[in-house]
C-alpha angles and dihedrals in degrees: 000000000000095000092050095045089053095046111033119066095223145105114255123200118196121186133195149127123270092349093166092047093048097058105262090130096036126112129010094308093046090056089051092052091045090057091056103042139056125216122226113193117207125216133197120283115267119242097248135121088285089063090049091050090047090052089047093051093053090046092053089058093058116105102198120146100222103028116125115228115246093021092118092039086058087053097048093115091051091045091049091051093045097049099032092239089292112145095207090054091046091053093045090051095049094042090051091048091050093050091048094053091044089053096046091044098236093108091197128105117221134169088260090056091050092050089056095057115093113229127234116272093257093053091047089050093049092049093051091050094049092049094052 
């Protein structure tokens, strides 16, 4: 990383989880890297019109025979609460529900269907922390 950043006139974007806690910036080389890069921390998506629009966009991509348009859009508040506003968790939840309804033949997602989908580990951890 250091070699490329010194020799190539380009902008590099590196992404990861808990980079600082996992030693990227530790030691002599880590301090050198830290001196050349900025960290931009991400946060969960706020529950705004943009969230509802995101849910709507994901819903429009579904190709389910009996799914009613705007069902998920109407559940945007629930989906935000369930996923903590994390886009990856939202995608995982909707994709899991879609697979379930294709397999059971109903081909429509409801709140009950969504409640039956286990969330990813990160979303489960966030939910446990906010409930405490």
